[in-house]
N, C-alpha and C positions, 0 to 999 in steps of 0.2 A: 359543487362536486356531486356527481351522481351517486345514488345509493348503490350498495352491493346487492346481489340477489338475496343474501341472507338478511340484510337490513330491510329490504322491500318485503320479504316474507314475514317478518316480524310485524311490519305495518299492516300487511294484508290480514294477518290473523287478528289484530286488534280491530280493524274495521269489520271483519266478518262477525266477530263477537258482538259488535254493536247491533247488527241486523237481528240477532236472536231476541232482542228486547221488543221488537215490533212484530213478533210472529203472530200474536193474536190482536184482533181489532178491539174486541170488547171481552169482558169476563162477567160472569155472574156467580156469586157464592151460593152453594146449595146448603140451606139450613133445615133444621128440624130432625136432626139425626138422633137415633137412640142407640145406646150400648146396652145389650142384654135387657132390652125393653125399657131402659131409663134414659132420659134426655141427656145428651152430651153436646157441648158447644164446640165451636171451632177453637183450636189451640188449647183445649182442655185435656188434662191428663186422663188416661184411662182410670176408672175406679179400681181396676185390678188387672193383672196380666197372666192369670193362671189359665193354662190350657187354651183351647180354641174359644174364642168369643165371637159375638155376632153384632154387627152394625146393621142398621136399617134406616131407610129414608124414602120419602116420595119426592121425586125431582121433576121440575118442568123447566125446559129451556125457553128463552124468549121467543116470541112468535115471530119477531122481525128478522131473526137470523136465518140465513139459508141452511136447511137441514143438512145438506152435504158438507157444510163447513163447521158443523158443531162437534166439539170434542168434549169428552168428560175427563177431567183431571182429578186424580185421587192420590192422596197419601195419608193413609189411616194410622200409620205407626207400626206397620208389620206386613208380613206376607199375608195375602188374602186370596180366596176364591170369591169373586164377585159375580152376582147373577142379576142381570137387568130384566125386568118382567114388564112387558107392555100391555096396554089395555086390550089389544086384540088377542091376547094369549101367547104371542111370541115371547121367547126368552133367548138371551144370549149370555154366555159365561166366559169369563176371562180370568187369567191369573194376574195378580197385582204384586209387584215387587219393585225394588229400586230401579229396575230397568224397563219395567212395564207399568206406566202410571198415566198413560193417555189412551183413550179408548173412543172409537166412532160409536155413533148411536143410530138407531133405526127409526126413532120417532122422538117427538119433543117431550112426551110424558111417559114416565115409567117409574117403577119402584126399584130400589137397589137393596139387595140383601147380601151379606158377606159371612164368610167364615174366615176369621183372622187370628194370626198368632203374633205375639210380640217378639218376633225373630227376624233376623236378616238372612239372606240366602245361605250363608255358610254356618248357620246355627247360632250365630252370636245373639245373645239376648238384647233386646231393646229395653234397657232398665227404666227408661222414663218415657214410655210410649204416649203419644198424644194424637189427637185428630189434627194433623198438620195441614192438610189441604183437601177441599171438596168444592169444585167449581166447574161450571161450564166455560168453554172459551169459544169465541167465534174466530176460527183459524183464518188468518190471511194467507191463503194458499200461495200466491205469487211470491210473498216475502219469505214464506217457509221454504218453497222449492229453491228460490235463488240462494238463501242462506246455506241450505244443504249442499247445493252444487258447488258454492264457492268454498265451503269446508273441504269438499273432496278435491278440489283443484289444489288447495294449499297442502293437503295430505299427499297429493301426487307430487308436488314440488318437492316436498320433504323426502319422499321415498326415492324419486328419480335422481336427486342430487345433481350430479354433473352431466346428466343427459342433455343433449342439445335442444330437446323440446322444452326444457325448463324456462328459458326466457320468453318463449312464445306463450307458454301457460300463464306466466306472470303478467305479460302485457294484456292478455285476454281478460284475466280477473280484474286487473286494475281499470281497464276500459269499462267493464261492466259496472263497477262501483262508481266511476265518474258519471256514468249515464243516469244515475238514480236521481229522482226528485225526492229529496229526503226532508222529513220534518225537522224543525229547529225551535218550535215554541218552547220557551223556557220551562213553564210548569210542567207540561207533558213530558218534555225531554228529561228533566231531572227526575220526575217520578218514575218514568219508564226504565231508566238506567240505574236506579238507586240500588238494585240488587247486585250490580257488578262488584267484583272483588275490590277494584280500586275505589269505588264509591263507598263501600262498606268500611273502608279505613279512615274516612273522613271523621273528624272530631265530633261534629254534630251536623246532620243533614238538615236542610230547610224543611218546612211543612210540605208533605207530599200529598198529591191527589189520589183519592182511593181508586179511581178507575180512569186513568188518563187516556186521552184520545189516541186512537191508533192511526194507521195510515188513511189518508183520503183516498177516494177512488182514483184520482189522478196519480197519486204516489204509489198506490198499489199497482196501477197499470205500468208505471215506469219499471217496477220490479219485475213485472211479467215480460216486458220488452227486454230488459236486460238479461233475463233467464233465457229467452229465446235466442237472443244474439249470442250469448255465451255458449249455448249448446251448439249453435250453427258453427261457431268458430272451433269448438272441440272437434266436431265432425270433420271439418277441413283439415285440421292438424292430424287427425286420425289417418287420413289418406296419405299424408306425407310421412308420418311416424306411425306406422300400423302397430297393432298390439304385439307385445313381445311375450310369447308363452300363452298357455291355456291352462285354466283351472276348472275343474268340475266341483261345483259347490253342492254340499248336501247340508240342509238345515239340520241342527242337532241340538239336543239338550241332555248333556250327560247328567244323569241323576243317580248319585251314589245311593244305593239301596239303603245304606245306613252309614254314617260317618260322624259328622259333628252334631248330628241330631239322631234321635231314635227312629225306628221304622215307622211308628205311627205318624210322625211328621212326614216322612217320604210318601206315605199314602195320600197326604194332602198335596205334596209337591207334584206328584203325578198328575192329579186332577187339574191343578193350576196350569202346569205346563201344557198338558195335552189340549185343554180348552184354548189356550192361547195359540197353539199351532193350528188348530182347526179354524179359528177365527181368521188367521192370515190366509189360509187356503180359500176361504169363502170370498176374499177380496183380491186374490192374485191367482191367475191360472198358471203361472210359471213356477210359483214356489214349490219346493220339494223338502220334505222332512223325513229324517230317519229316526227310528227308536228300537233299541234291542230289547232283550229281556222278556222271555216268555212269562216270567213270574208277574211282571207289571200288568200284562193284559189279563192273566188269570185273576189278579186282584180286582181289576176293573170289572171282570165278569161277575164277581161276587158283589161288589159295592156300588157300581155305577153302570149297569148293563146298557143304559141309553148312551152313555159316553162311548162305551165299546162299540156299539152299533154304528155310531157316527164315524169312528176310526175305521171300522170295516168298510164303510162306504168309500172313504178316501183311499184306502188301500186298493179297492176294486177300481177306482179312477186312476190309480198310478201316482197319486200325489203324496201319500203317506207310505213310507217304506219300512216294513218290518225287517230287521237285520239280525245277524248273529248266530241264529240257530241253536243257542244254548238257553238253558233255564235262566241263568243270571250271567253277568260278566264275572266269572269266578277268578279267584287266584289260581294259578296253574302249577304253582311250586309244590304245594302241600297235599292237595287231594290225591288219593289213590287213583290208579288207572281206572278202576271200575267207577269211581265217582265221576271222573271226567267223561267217561263213556256214557254215564246217565245224564250228565249235563246235555250232551248232544241228543241222545235218544228221547228224553222227555221234552227237550226243547223243540226239536224238529217235529215230533208228533203233535205237540200243542199247536205250533204254527200252521201245520198243515190242517188240523181239525178246525181251527178257528178262522184262518185266513185263506186257506186252500193253496198255500204255498210252502215250499221248503226253501231253505237258504243255502247259498253257496259261498257266502263270505262270513268268516268268524270275525266278529267286531269286538276287539279287546283294546281300546285305546289306552287304558289307564292301569294295567296290571304290572306287577313288579318283577318282570322276568317270566320266561316261558319254557316249560318243560320240553325236552327233545321228543317226548312221546306224543306231543300234540298233533303234529302233521299227520301221523297215521290215524289217529282217532278222528280228525276232521275229515280225511279222505274217505274213511269207512262210514262216516255219517253224512256223505253226500256234499262235503264242503271242500272246494278246491282253492280257496283264497283266504288270505289272513290280513288283518289290519291292526296296527298299533301305532302310537307314536312314542311310547314310553322309552323305547330304546334311545331316544334322542337325550334322555335325562342322564345317561351314564356320564360319570365325572371324568374318567381318565381316557377310556378308549371308546371308539364308536365303530359300529358295523359299517363298512366302507360303502355300502349301497342302500338306496332307499326303494328300489324296485328290484326284487331278487326272488329267486327260488329258495325257500326254506326247506332244508332236508332234515327229516327226523331220523331217530334212532335206527328204523328199519329201512331207510331209504326212501320212504314216501316224501313227496314234495308238495307244498302249497305255494301259490304265487302270493308274494308278500309286498305290501307297500307301506311305507311310513313317510308322512310329510313333516317338514320342519318349519312350522309357523311360529316365529318368535313372539307373536302376539296372542298368548294364552293357548297355544297349542290346539287341541281339539275344541276349545271354546273360542273359535276365531271370530273375527269381525269382517263385515263387508266394507271394505275401504282400501284405497290404494296403497296405504302403508302396511297393509296385511298381505295384499296380492303380491306386491313386488318382492319383498324378502322371501315369501313362500316359494315363488317361482325361482328366484335366485338360488335358494338352497336346494332345490330339487336336482340331485346329481344324476338321476336317470333320464334327463331331458334329451340326451344324445341318442337314446334308444327308444324313448316313448315321449309323445308330444303333449301329454297332459298329466298333471298331478292333481291329486284330490285335495279338497279343503273343506273341513267341517266348520260351520259357523253357528254361533248362538251361544248365549250364556248358559254355563253348565257347572257341573259338579253338585251345585245346589238346585240345579234345574233352572227353569225360566225359558230358555231357548231363544229363538229369533225374535227380533223386535220389528215392528212396522217400519222403522227407519231403515233397518237393514234391507228389507224387501224394496223400499223406495231407492235406496242407494244403488242396488244392483241394476235398476233400470237406467239411472243416470250414468252409471259407469260403462254402459255399453258403447257410449259415444266417445270415450276418452282415448287420446293417443298414447302410444308407448307402453302403457302398463299391460299386464297380462289380461287377455280376454277371460271372462269368467261367466259361467252359466249354471243355472240350477240343473241338477241331474240326480240320478240314483246311484248309489254305491254299486249296485249290481251292474249297471251299464258301464261304470268306470272299469270294473274288473273284466267285463267281457272284452272291452277294448284292449286292455292290458294283456289279456290272454292271447288275443290276435297278434299282438306285437311279439309276445314270448314264443308264439309259433313260428315267427319269421326271423327273429334275432336271438342270438345267444345271450341270456341274461346271467348276471352273477348267481352263484349259489352260496348260501350260508349253511354249513353242516353242523348239526347238533343243537344243544340248548341255546337259548338266547338268554344270557346272564345280564342282569341289570346291575351296573356298578354303582348302586345307590340303594337305600332302603333295606339294607341287610338285616336290620334289627327286626324287621317284620317276621323273620323266621323264629323269633323268640318271644317278642312282646305278647302279653295276654296269654300266658301258658295255659290258663284254665280252659279257655274256649278250645284251644288246640288239642288239649288232651280229650276233652268231651267229643270233639268232632271225630277224632280218630276212633274213639270207642263207639261212636254212633255208626260210622262207616262199617266197622267190623261186626257190630251187633246186627245190622241189617243184612250184610252179606251172609253172615252165619245162620241167621234165622231162615233166609231164603234157601240156603243149601240144605239145612236139616229137613225142612218141609219137602224139598224136591227129592232128596234121597228116600224120604218116607213114601212119597208118591210112587217112586220106581219100585218100592217094596209092597205097594198095594194100597197105601193111604190116599185120601182125597187129594185132588190137585191143590197146590198152595194157592193162597190168595195173593193178589198184588200188594206190595208194600210201597207203591208209588207215592201215596200221600206222605209217608214218613220220609221217603227219599227226597221229596220236594222240600221238606224242612231242612234236611242236611244240605241240599244244593243251595238253598237260599243262604244259608250261613257259611258257604264258601265264598260269598262275595268278596271282592278284592279289598274292602276296607273292614271286613268283619274278621274273617279268619286270620288275616296278617296282623291283627292287634292294633290297628291305627285309628280306632274310633273312641267315642266317649263311653264313660262307665255305664250309662243306661243301655247302650247297645249290648254290652256283655252281660248285663243282668238278664236281658231278653234272651240272648243267644244261649247262654248256659241253661237257662230254664227250658228253652225250646229243645235243645239237643239232649238234655237230661230226660225229657219226656220221651224222645225217640229211643233212647237207650232202654228206658223202663218198658216201653211197649214192644221193642224188639226182644227183650229178654223174656217177656211173656209169651211172645210168638215162638221163641226157641223152646221154651218149656212145653207149650202146647204142641209143637211139631214133634218133639221128642217123645211126648206121651202117645201121639198118634202112630208114630213109627214103631214104638215099643209094642203097641197092640198088634202089629203085623209080624212080630218076631216069633220064632217057634217056642211053644210052651214047653215047660220042663220043671224039673224039681229044685231048681235053686231058689231058695227062700229069701236069701240075702244077696241079691244081684246088683251089679254096677253096670249100667248101660252107658257106653262111651261112643260119642261120635267124633270122628276126625274130619273137620271141614276143610281139609287141604290135600294137596298132592304129595306131601311128605309122609313117609312112615315115621310114627313118633312114639318114643317111649311113654309108657303110661305114667302120667302124672295128673292127679286130680285132687281137688279139695272136696271133702265129703260134707254132708249137711251138718255135722257136728263141728265142722272147722278143722278136722284132722286132715293131714296131707298124705296121699299115697304116692310113693315114687318107686315103681316096681321095675322089675327086669322085662315084663311083658312089653310088647310092641303093638300099636294099633295101626292097621293098614290105612293107606290113603283113601279118602272118600268112603270110609267104611263106618259100619256100626258094630261095635264089639261088646259081647256080654261076658262079664267076669263074675266068678264066684268070690265075693269079698273075703270069705273065710279063707281062701287059698292064696290070696295075694301076699306076696312077700316083698320086702324092700330089696332093691338091688344091693348087692354086697359091697363092702369096702368103705362105707361112709365113716369118717372119724372126725372128731372135733376136739379142740382144746383151746386154751388161751392164745389167741393170735394165730390159730392154725385150723384150716378146713381141708378135708381131703376125701376123695372118692376114687373109683377106680380110673377115672379119666383125668382128674386135675388134683394138684397139690397147691394149696394157697397159703401164703403167709401175710398177715397183716402187721405193719410196723407200729411203733409207738406213736408215729405221727398220724395214724389212722389210714394211711395209704396201703396199696397193695405192693409189697416189696418183693414178692415172689409169686409167679404163677407158672408152674411147671405143667407142660403138656406131656402126659405120661407116654402116650403112644410114640412120640418122637424123642422124648427126653429133653425137649427144648425148653429153655426159659423164655417166657413170652413178654416179660417186661424189661424195659431198659432202665434200671435204677429203681423207679417205683411208679405205679399207675394210680389212676383216680386220685390225682393230686387236685385239691380243691383251691381255686384261686379266685379272689375278689378283686374287681377293678373299680375303685371308687371314682375314677375319672371318666366314667361312661356318660359324658355330657356332650353330646354331638352339637355341632355348630348351628344346626338346623334340624327340623323334623325330629322332634325328641323320641317319639315312639317308633319312628321309622328307621332311624339310622344308628349305626355304630361307626365312629370315625376310626380310621386306620391306626391311629396312635393311642387307642384305648388302653393298650397293655403297657404304656410307659410307666404307669403307676399301678403296682400290683401287690396284693397282700396274700400270702399263702396261709390257708387254714391248716396248720400243722401242729396244734397244741389242743387236742380234743379234751373235752371235759371228762369223758369216760370212754372206755373200751371194754365191752362186757360180752362174754359168751352167754347168749340168751336161749339157744336151743341146741341140743345134741342128741335128738332122737334117731331112730334107725332110718327114717325116711327123710329128714331135713335137719340141717344144722345151720346155726347162724350166729354171727358176731355183730353186735350193735356199737356204732361209734357216734358220739354226740359232739357237735361243734357249736360254738357261738361266735357270732360276728356282730359287734356293736348291739343293735337291737333285734337282731335276727338269729335264728338257730337252724342247724341243719342236722337231721338225724338220718343216719345211713345204716342199714342192715345188710351185711354181706351174707348172702344165702347160697348154700350149696346143697342140692338135693341128691338123693342116693344115685340116681341115674343121669345127673346133669352133665352136660358137656360145656356148660357156660357157668360163670360166676355171676349171680344176680346181685345187683346193688339197689335194694329197695330204699327209696329216698323220700323223706318228708321235710319240706322246707317251710318254716314259719318266718315269713319275710316282712320286715318293717323298716327297710332302708331304701331311700330314694336315690335315683340316678346312680345306681350301683349294680354291676353285673357280676354274676357268679358263673364260673365255667368249670368243668373238669378236663384236665389234661392228662393224656395217657401215652407216655413214651413206650414204644413197643420195640421188641427185639426183632425187627425185620427191616430190610432195606429195600425201597422201591421208589422209583421216580414218579410213579403215579399211584393214586389211591383210588378205590372204587367206592362210589356213593350210590346208594339205591335211589331210584326215582320212579315215577309211574311207569309201569309196564317195562321195567328194565333197570339198567344201571348207566351211570356216566362216570367216566374216568377223568380225574383232574390231577394236575401236576402237584407234586409235594415240594417243588422248588419254586424260586421266584426269579427265574431268568429274565422274563420279560414283563412289561407293564401290565399285560393282560393277566399273567399269573399273580403278580403282586396285588392287582385289584381284587382278586378272588380270595380275600382272606377270611371270609365267612360265606358259606355256601350251603345250599339245601341238601339234606339227605332224608330219606324216609326211615326205614327201620335199621339200616346199618351203614357203617363206613368201615372199609377194610383196607389194611396194607398188607400185601403179601410179596414175598419173594419166592422164587421156584422152590417148592416143597414145603413151605411153612408161611403161615401168616397169622394175623390177629385182627379180630373185628370188635368194634364197639357197637353194641345193639341198643335199642331203646324202644319204649312204648308210648312215648309222648312228645318227643322233641324233634326239631328240624334244623336248627342252626348249628353248623359243624365247621371244622377246619382240619386240614391235613398238611402240616408243615414239617418237612424232614421225616422223622419217624414218630412225630407226635400227632395223635388224633385228639382233637378238641371238640367239646360239645358245650353249648351255652345252655344253662339251666334255668336262670331267672334273671330279670332285670327290673329296674324301678323307674320308668320314665314318669314325668309329671304332666306331659301334654300329649294328647288331649284328655287323658284320665289321670288325674293326680294320684289315684289309688290303684294303678295298674299292678295286678299280681300281689297286692297287699294281703297278708294273711297266710293261711296254710294251703299247701298243695302237695300231692303225692304222685310219684311215678317210679318207674323202675328202668334202669339201664344195666347193661351186662358187658363183661369181658369174655371173649371167646377166642382162644388159641385153636389152631387147626392145622391139619396136614393138607399140603397141596394149595391150589388157588381157592378163592372164596367159594366158588361153586362146587369144586371137588370136595371141599371141607364141610359142607352142609350149612354154611352161614345163613343162607336164606331160610332153611328149614327151622333153624333156631330162632331167627327173627320172627318168623310166622308164629312159632309156639309162644314166644314172649308176648306177642300182640293179641293172639287169639288162642288161649289154652283149649285143650280138649274139653268138649262139653259133655258133662256127666250127670246122671240121675240115678237114684237108687230105686230098685224095683224088686218084684218077687214073682215066682212062677214062670221063670224063663229057662231056656237051655243056654248054656255057654257056647260061644263060637263067634265067628267074624262073618259079617254079611256085607259084601261090597257089590252093590248093584251096578256101579259104574267103575270101570277099570280103564286107566290111560296107559297105554304101552308105548315103548320107544324111547326117544330122547327125552331127558328130563325137562319138563315144562312146569309152569306155575299156574295156580288156580286163580281166577279172577272172579268168576260168579256162576251160580246155578240157580235159575230163577224161573218163575212161570213165563211162558211166552206172552208178548203183548197182544198178539192176535191168534185166536183159535186155541186148540188144545196143544199140549206139549210143553216141554221145558227148554230153556235156553242155557247152553253150556258155553262158557267163555274161558279160554286158556290163553296163556302167552309164553313166548320164549324169553327168559329173563337174562341170559348171559351172552347173547351174540353168537349162538351156535345154530346149525341146521341139521336136520335129520328126519328119520322116519317117525310116524306117529299113528296110532290107531286106537280106536275106542272099543272097549268090551262092554256090551249092553245086555241086560236081562232078555230072556226069551220073549219075543213079542214086542220088542222095542227096536227102533231103527233111528240112525242119525241122518239128517238131511245133508245136502251138498252145502259147501261153504256159505256162510252168511256174513254180512257185515254187522256193525254194531246197531244198525236200525232193524236187524233181524230179518233182512231180506237177502235174497241170493246175490252173490258177488262172484266175480271171476278172479281167481288167484292167478299170479304169474310166477310163483316160486317153483323151481324144479323139485324141491324136497317137500315132504308133508308139512314141515314147519321150517320157516326161515328165521334168520336172526332177528330177534325182538318182535317177531310177528304176533299179531293178535288173531287168534282163531275162534270162530263162533260156529255152533251148530244148533239146530233144533232137534231134540230127542222126543220121539213120539211113538205111541203105541201103534202098531201095524194092524 
């Protein structure tokens, strides 16, 4: 009875596996190794595995072996950077990892030096490292090539399944195997195949030869003949069954800047991966490789300039493609708009300075959703194309297109492509069973004839292997499978843009929400808080120094060095909270340093600014800077810790000088047990510690429905996968409300500030909340300190509000996004936790309530309930995530009208960046506003020194989706440029109004 195709395929795979045992003719062990200068033998455990260690040896391959066929095989027990140094002074460097363990050599004699860590590519420790393998092999080229070709035929049969070419491929492979003259000598055969899985299961193997004979010349020649015959047969079949589809392949090595390893290890991963890619380029004219992230190249510039020079040469040759245009591959959900603008500004400038090129493709394969602000930021940064594959990870719904225009908040569009490779996504392989499904999954094939495919081991780096390069050459002759060729990402998008110019492509409008990894908006709260503080501290330092310059002080100094630290820590596995503990120890220290330096810069700038203010007789003056475009009530904390909450107002982007002796608190502040009140709000705190009443006096409306700031604990926060990344949809099935506080105490009742403190305990953790109402406040602040000692437990605040709306407003970068409060569709059901920056608001016509915050991102809006996630306790990959104490503030704010009519953004700005104040003497009172913005209300993004030449850069944005007139009022002798993009270069605006909905506007302000 004839065998089925499936049975024949099983047999084929078994026979192919046999060939691998004869891939080398001979081998020779390399002895004489040292470990940190001390001798170490084969199969010996490392003396220790702390940090990076160094192996060394002098090696010499047998003279009788052909140099072209000699390979060096190493497995030292961890990832390594290995350097081969030849007697003539030549050196060559490679990365060594589980996927890169065989290397060509340029001479028979050389020394080997390594930098090695006892880790595997994904950060796992090798707890028992040893020197596993160190030998030369004499590669039997014909046997190797035939083995690889037959493997690819078997993979093609698997992938093509029912295709009519399959029987022909099977016949060709079987004929090739039958044509072989294969050895059968017992001793050599048993010894050669002893490592096979089946043989390793034998109770006791017979005595094995140490170096069994390989193929004879005749046997090797039969392999060569079989290879040629099989290749010829494939070419014939290709004429009858031509390639189906086309893939443009880019060599790739996704290197997470930090994840399951600290950044110091990434610096080693970079060098290993980059040297591997360069070695492949030296041996293949066709191979192409891409690498994003300006920060990596800047690191190389500091640590290994010779390596960077080699990369520059390959960039100039067109073999190495720098992509992305950003400083790192950042999270795009949580950074402020100005941070995302700086990602592009500093990234594009670095790439242009270092490699002479800017980028047109934003390369973000692995980020956890994408802000609707991104298309405009990219277009203003010279980038018209976008790549990701992470949208394929959504668990419930999928964007219906994979080649489409992505339309942002303001209407800007970038051409977007995402491929669906089921074999490791952007860490793809060069093989038929990767090609075929990737092409099959490409939904845009009816409009565009090519899909992109990134190949190479990644996340932990490593990249493309020599086998992948060899596979690509062989696969050129295959029938039926997609045609694939090495190329550049840029060329792919150039082709795609041509298609988009000829055909109507689908449009995806608004944010790209990932229906997965929602917990990344909450995990590792400490780094999120410091990141936001660092952003605000830098923006404010630049603004104060710039306002001072407009009043006559020196031009501000660039803070790019500190911005680079912030941008680095926006990487998509740092800011989202999905890394190991060591990463957060580093990140919080780095961001803390930025905050400290920015505060020093603020104080220095305020001092320089004060020196330019009119002198006068006020001996006890308070100098206040308002670094925003909102007129703000005077609230300040003095050097002695006292709080001022006055009736006075500080104008936008101004410096105001007050006589402290004349400052009076705004009237109407009252406090008592369970009650706080001022002229704007009346607050009642219940016995459960929640807000049971919040009256907005201007409208007389009750703002809460029952009670707000209910604290709920969810001990079932145990996702089925990706512990730090995910919150499962049913997390709330088990919930415990904290409604029995240990104490409720009136702790302040001064004329400027009143406060009630509530203390809760849950198991091993405590929550201390202080309700604060200042004399002039329009919001109720909830100052919160959590001392958290419970794992896999989520804490949230729920706030039922007395407003009805089918959509809630969430702040995002450079604007807002509206999301449904109902769950009519699967898309709405899946959005049970979503990002917001400084506020979420539910408003009905005439009245609304906002929840503001200064440190949190994970929110929900269901019905009339605004929820916010406060802390959680995952155990992987950091078992102590958010263990211990953290402090932050959120606030409830009822208001008249819509969120933008009621001043929600102004209060959110004030909560996140209070007025900056310093005490002085010898000044005159008054307000000094060197820069005035007139017309439609807009929001402040940044005021900073120009990157090129003199002058300042002012960036504003429209935050609410309106359009209108806008003008700038400048001091005498100052003028504003024509419109600029975020690269601070002239741009042509298309909008009929001075500012369009959600538009980012930039000018250079310069002395005339």
